[in-house]
N, C-alpha and C positions, 0 to 999 in steps of 0.2 A: 685685419684691420677693416674688412668689408663692412662689418656691423657698424663701425664708427661712422663710415662714410654714408651708409643708408640712413642712420639716425640723424646726421646733420642735413639730410634733405628735408626733413620736416622743418618748415619755416619757423614755427614757435619754439621748437627746441633749439634751432640754431640762434634765435634771439636771446634765449636764455644763456646759451653757450657764449655768445658775444658779450652780454652783460657780466657773466662771470669772469670772462677773460679781463675785461677793463677793471672789474672790482679787485680781482686777485692781484693784477699788476700793480694797482695803486696800493693795496694792502702790504704788499711785499716791500715797497718803497717806504710806507708808513712804519713797518716793522723795525726799519733800521734808522729812519729819519727822526721820529718823535723822541726816542730816548737819547739820540745823539744831539738833539736840541738842547736836551738838559745837561748832557755830559760835556759837549763843546761849547755851546752858546752861552749857558748859564752857570758852568762849572759846578754842577749839582754834586753833593756828596753821595756816598753809597747809600745812606738811609734815604735821601730824596729820590734817588733812582729807583730804589725798591718800592717806596710808596707810589711813584709813578706807575710802575709795573702794576701794582695792586690796584690802582684807580682804573686801569685800562680794562680790568675784568671784574671789578666789584659788582657791576650790574647783574652779572650772572647769579650772584648769591641773593641780592636784594629783590630783583624783579623777575628772576628766571622762571619761577613756577607760575605766577599770575601771567606772565607774557604768553605762556603756552595756551592757557585757557582763553585769553583774549584773541590770540591768533586763530584758534578753532572757531571763534564766533565771526571773524572777518574774512574778507577775500585776501588770500596770500599775496597775490600780485600787487595789490594796493599797499599792503603793508610794506613790501620790499621797495616800492617806488618812494614812499614817503621817508623810509628809513635812509635810502640813498641820498635823498636831497638834504635831510637833516644833517647827516654826517658831513656832506660837502661843506655846508654852511659853517658848522662848527670848526671844522679844521681850517677853513679859510681865514678864521680870526687870528691864527698864529702868525702867518707871514705879515698880516696887517699890523699887528701889535708889535712885531719886531721892527717894522719899518718905521713905526711911530716911536721906537725906543721905550715901549711900556710893557714889553713881554716879561713875565715873571714865572717862577715855578708853580705858583698858585693858579695861574691861568692854564698852564699845562695840566694841572691836576683836573681842573674843571673840564677842559676839552676832552681829556681822557675819560672822564666819567660820562660825559655826554655821548661820546663815540661808542662806549661800552653799552649804554642803554639802547641805542638804535641798532647796535650790532646784534644784541640779544633778539630783538624783534625780527631783524633781517634773517639772522641764521635760522631762527625756529621757522619762520615762513618758508625760507628757501628749501629747507630739508623736507617740509610738508608739501611743497608745491610740485616737485618733481614727479611724484606718483600721479598728479593730475595731467601731466603732459606725456607720461611714458607708461605703456603697459607694465604691471608689476613683473611679468617674466622678463622684461628688458631693463629692470632697475640696475642690475649689476653693470650692463652696458653703459646706461646713462650716467651712473655714478663714476665708472672708470673713465669715460670721456671728459667728465667735469674735473675728475682728479688729475688727469693729465694737464689740463688747463692750470690747475693750482701749482703743479710741479715745474711746468714750463716757466711760470711766472716766478718761481723760486730761482730758476737759472738766471733770467734776465733782471728780475726785480732788484735784488740786492746789489748787483754790480752796477746796474743803471742808476739806482739810488745813491749808491756810493759816489759815483762820478758827478751825479747832480749836486749832491751836497758839496763836493769840492768846488764846483763851478758857481753854484748859486748860494751856497751856505745852507745848512740844515733847515732853517725856517722856511726859505723860499722853495727848497726841493719838495716841500709838502704840496705845492700847487699841482704837481703831477697826480697826487693821490685825489686831490679835489676833482680834477678833470676825470679820473677814473670813476669816482662815484656818480658824477653828472652823466657820463656816458652810459654807465649801468642803468640809471634811471630812465633815460631815453629808450634804450633797447627794450627794457621791461615794459615801458609804457605802450609800446607798439605791437606787443603780443596780441593776436586776434582772438585766440581761444579764450572764452570768458568762463569764469568759474560760476557754478550754480550759486544763486543767493542762499546764504546760510539760514537755516530755519531759526526762528526766534527761540532762545534757550530759556527754559523756565527755572532750571536749577540754579542754585547760588553759585557765585564764582569759587567760593571755597569748596563747594561739593565737587565741582568740575575739576579743580586742581587735585583734590584727593583722589579722584578716579584715576588720573594720570599717574600719580605716585604709586597707587596700589598696583597698577598694571605693571609698572617697572619693577618695583620691589617684590612683587609677587611672582615674578617670572625668574626662574633659577638661573638662565643663561644671561638675561639682561643684568641681573644683580652682579654677576661675576664680570661682565664687560664693563659695567659701571665702575666697580672697584678697581679693575685693572687700569682704566683710563685716568681715573681720578689720581691713583698713585703716581702714574707716569707723569701727568700734568703738574702735580704738586712739585716734583723735584726738577722738572724742566723749568718751571717758573722760579725755583730758587736759583738755578744756574744762569738763566738767559741774561739778566741784568749784570751779573758778575763777569760774564764772558765779554760783553761790550766794555765794561770797565777795564778788564785785562788787556784786551786788544788795543783800545783807543788810549788809555791813560798810562798803564804800566809798560806795554811793549811799544807805544808810540806809533801805531800803525795809522796811516791815513784813511779816510772813509772809503776811498776807492779800493784800497787793499782789503779792508774789512768786508766790503761788498762782493769782492771776487771770491773770497774764502767762503763766505756764507752761500754763494751760488752753487757750491759743491752739493749742498743739500738738494738743490733743484735737480741736478743731474742724477743724483741717487733716486729722487722721487720718479723721474722718467724711467729709470731702470726697473724700479719697483712696479710701476704701471704696466710696462711691457711684459714683465714676467709674472704678473699677478695671476692671470687665468691659468697658466702652465703650472705654477706652484700649487695652486689650489687643486688642479686636477690630480697632480701626482701625489701630494701629501695629504690632501683633504683640506676643507675649509677651516676646521678647527685648528689643527696644527699650524696652518698657514697664519692664523690669526695670532697665536702666541708666539710663534717663531719671529714675527715682525717686530714684537717687543723685546724678545729675550736676546736675540743675536746682537743687535747694535749696542745694547746697554753697557757691556764692559768697556767699550771704547771711551766712554766719559772719563775714565781714569787718566786718560792722557791730558786732560784739561788743566789740572792743577800744575803740571810740569811744563807748560808752554813757555817758549822763549821765541824771539824774533830770528829763528834760524830754520834748520831743516825740520823742526818739530812742527812748524806751521803746516807741512805736509800731512802730519798726523791729525791735526785739526780739520783739514779738508777731508781726510778719510772718515773722521767721526761724523762730520756733516753729511757725507755721501751715504753712509750706512744708515744713519738715522733717517735721512729723507727716504730711503728705499723701504725701510721697515715701516715707517709711518704710513705710507701709501698702501703697502700690503695689508696692514692692520685695518686701516680706515675703510678701504673699499669693501672688505669682507664684513666687518662689523655693522657698517652703515646700512648696506644693502639688506643684511639680515634684519636690522631693526625695522626698516621700512616695510619689508615684506611680510613681517609677522604681526604688524600692528594693524587693527581695524582703522579704516579711514577717518572716522570721526575722532579718533584718539591721536592721530599722527602729531598734531601741534603739541598736545599735552605730553605725549611720550618723548618727543624731541626736547621740549622744554625741561622736563623732569631729568633726562639724561644730561642735558647741558648744565642744569643746576648741580647735579651731582659731580660731573666730571670737570666742569670749568669753576665750580665753587672753590676748588682747592688752589686755583691760580692766584687770587688776591692774597690768600694766606701764604703761599710760597713766595710771592713778591716781597711780602713784609718779613718773612723769616730770612730770606736772602739778604735783605738790606740790613737787618739787625745783625745777622751773623757776619756780613761783610764788614760792618763797622766794629765788631767785637773781636773777631779772630782773623780778619783779612780776607781778601778775595780768593786766594788760592786755597785756604783750608775750608772756605765755603763750598768751592767747587768739588773738593774731596767728599764732604758730607752729601752733596747732591749726587755724585757718582755712585755712592754706596746705595743710597735710596732708590735710584733708577733701576738698579739690579733686582729690586724686590717686586716690581709691578707684575711681572709675568706669573708670579706665584698664584694670583687669582684665577688664572685660566688653566695652569698646568695641573691644579688640584681639583679641577671640575671635569665634567664629561667632555669638554672642549678639547681636552688633551688628545683624544684620539678620534673625534667625531669627523668623519670624512664629509658628510652632508649636513648642513645646519637645517633644522626643522622649518618647513614652509608654512606651518599653521600654529598658532598659539594654543589651540584648543586642547592639545594633549600635555601642555605645560603649565597652564595657568589654573 
């Protein structure tokens, strides 16, 4: 843990850490609160919940690629600050509308789209900004530190969000997320280290977008990582809205209980973060990556059989193992992407990857909503469980299956 302590002694990294802490805590509450506004406050149908899930990630398909090229032209920190304030303002409209008794599902759709647009810009800038604060040989350390923030937020966020929803109702619980985005903007705004002014680009936006796409699709390992993540995300987005409908509507659990169950994913994430370096050293970085996807996937088959009894413990086990696997996978693949990419391409590489791997999320939300309305929540969860077990095939059939050390330079691969 000494490297984490020394890294946090750097004032600018510490401010990024604090910003990430606030943003992640708010986002975890948002993850539970926004769909529960639809389910509990507006009594939305399966299809409407699926459409809401699609709206939250639609921006990654529509503007994901141009966002990367634009971020590469701008100062990343400024992009993040603007995105934080925009998300805070958009989200604040929900409790205001609820208080005025004018909130509708269509406003939730609009807010979800706005949140998605600025999340695209924030995430692309965020993933491209870390290499400007941390030396490339310490990227794994920096990403692991920030990943622990995300997983700790997963522990406290859903349970705190659940009880806030019970105490304040779902719309007013969103105020905590508004505060998180505002605090994140304030922390980022006080970072002293300034980015160099970006040189004026003469190439057309389309040309720059194409450079990022060619880099990712022309790289044999990045292609496989993109395929694996996209497949996993597709079936996760099919299942997530149905899980909330199952727990809240069919099983009748209150928001606090749902939050506590989902907090198990955060505990798993902490376990994954603590074991990440040891597993990578013992098994190799490639096997650590695909095992993080393959091992938890079969536990998704417990979801269609859930009842409000001892089987809720199996749901907590599913959340725990998935949280651990996601951290193991994310730290390894994200650090590799950052290290192998030339700095001028970082924004476009991250945007292209996000376009490919998050572009399946709105599709999954729509598929989940449609299947939920047609065949029911439980059968939809069975379809998602089968699909989740396919994602690791992208990696197990590639050199990553046995690769102990991931390449440090793209020159031998592209």
